[in-house]
N, C-alpha and C positions, 0 to 999 in steps of 0.2 A: 959277389953278386949284390946289386942294389936292392935294398929292402924298402918296398913301397910303404907309405904311411898306414895303409889299412893293416898290413902285416905287423908293423911296429906296434899298433894298438893291440892286436891279438897277442903279440909277444910280451907286452907290458901288463897284461891282465893279471890281477891277483885279487884274492878275496880280502876284504877288510873285516876282521871279526866284528860281529854285530854289537858286542860290548863297546867297541870303539867307534861306533857311528852315532853322530849327534845331529843337532839342528844346524843349519836348515836342511830340510829334506826337499825333494822336488815338489814344486807347486803343481796344480792341475795340468796346466799347459805342458810343463816339462815332463811330467809323468806320461801324459798322452803321447808326447814325442818319443819317449823311450819305448812305449808299447807299440808305436808305429813301426819301429825297427824290430821289436821282439816278435811280431807276427810274421816276419819274412823268413819263415823256416820251411824246410822240406815238408810237404803235406800231400802224400799220395791220396788221390781221390778228392782233394780239396774239401776234406771233412771238417777242418778247423776243430780238431779234437782237444781243445783247451779253451779255458776262459780265465779271466783275472779277477781276483777279489782283493780290493784294497782294505787294509787294516791300518788305521791312522788315528791320531788324537786319542780321546778317551776310550775308544774301542780297543786299543792295545791293552790298556789296563784292565778293562772288563774281561777280555780274553784271558789275561794273566790270572785273574781271580778264578775264572772257570777252570783253568789248567791246574791251579793249585788244589782246588777241590777235587777235580777229577783224578789227580795224582794220588790223593789220599783214598779215593774210592778204589782205585786200582791196587793200591798197596797201603793199607792202614798203618803199617809199621814204617812207612817212608821216613827217613831222617828229615828233621826240620830244614836243614840246609838244602836238601834236594827239592823240597816243596817250595822253598823261597826262590830257588833257581827257576823252577817252572813258572812261578808267579811273575818273575821279572823278565822272562825270555823275550817278550814283545815290547818291553818298555824302553829300550835303548834307541834303536833306529826310529826316526820319525815316521817312516812309511815302510810298511811290509806289504808285499804283493804275494798273495797265495796264488800259485799257478795250479789250476785245477784241470786235470785230464778229464775229458768227456769221451769215454770209450763207448763205441758202438759195437756191441757184441754181434757176432754173426755177419758182419760186413765183409765184403771181399778184401778190404784192406785189413790185414791181420791186426789184432789188438796190440801186439808188440810194436808194430810200426806206428800206431796211433799214440801209444805211450811215449815212444821215442820222439815223436813230433812235439809233444808237450814238454819233454825234457829239453829239446832244442830251444823252445820258447824261453825256458828258464835261463839257459846259457846266453841267448841273444839279449835278454833283459839285463843280465850282468854286464855284457859288453856295452850296451847302450848307456847304462848308468855311468860306467867309467868314462865313456866318450864325452859325456856331458859334465864331467868333473866331480861326480859323486863316487862314494865307495859303496860296495854292495857285497852281500854274502848270501849264498844259497844254502839253506838249512832244511832239515826235515825233523828228526828225532821222533819219539813215540807218538807225538800229537798228530803227525802227518798220517798215521796209520790207525788211529783210534776212531771207532764208529761214533762215539758220543761227541767227539770234537767235530767230526764231519757233519753231524746233525746240527750242532749249534751254529756252524758256519753256513748252514743252508745248502749243503751238497745234496744233489739228487741221485737217483738211480744211475749207475754206470759212471759216477764221478768219484774222483779221488785226488787227494793232494799229491802233487809231484814235488813241490818245494815251496818253502816260504823264502822269498827274496827280500832281505832286509836292505833298505836303501837310506843313506844319509850322508852327512859330511864326515869324512875321516878325521878323527882326533889325533891319529898317529900316522907316521909313515910306515907302511908295512914292508918289511925287508923281503927281498926275493928269496925263494926257497929252492932247494934242489929240484930240478925237473928231469924227467926221464930222457935219455938219449934216444932220439927216434931211430938212429941206426941200429940200436939194440932191439928195437921193436919190429923192424921191417925184415921180412923174409920174402923170397921169391918162390912162387909155386912153379914147379916144373912138372909136366906130365910124365 
């Protein structure tokens, strides 16, 4: 069977570890082009239950300092290496896009579907970054779920981080990893 270029792109997708992402990152026009593709996700009710928050330049380091302090608040006995890791989490990739889910509670579109739409925006952003020659990685970790981090990032009621998408130029070639066999995942339902 012939594999169309769009499927070739999907099949070639792989995350580049954020530690291996460097300059240059996408400029404003390129990032907006990525986001233009990232918003083309299934969205029942046309709610647009997500938004994007760019973290770039010195803001990355300021966030890192906050994370290091917050890590010590959460665990005063945290090992110095762990605090240093949190301090540097956002200092490698030149651009990080926080994908923020905007959940409308009580809407006829279930909250789960709204959250999945925001997750699809993360994945579409990964695809768009790779299509434009960048590397990217979708990360969360504790800071995606911490109320104080949400507050400093300016999240409002009903908002939560779905992912931090780190984007930059890959410094290494990332090898392919084992992928599941779709035949092992597919079953037929029979009545």
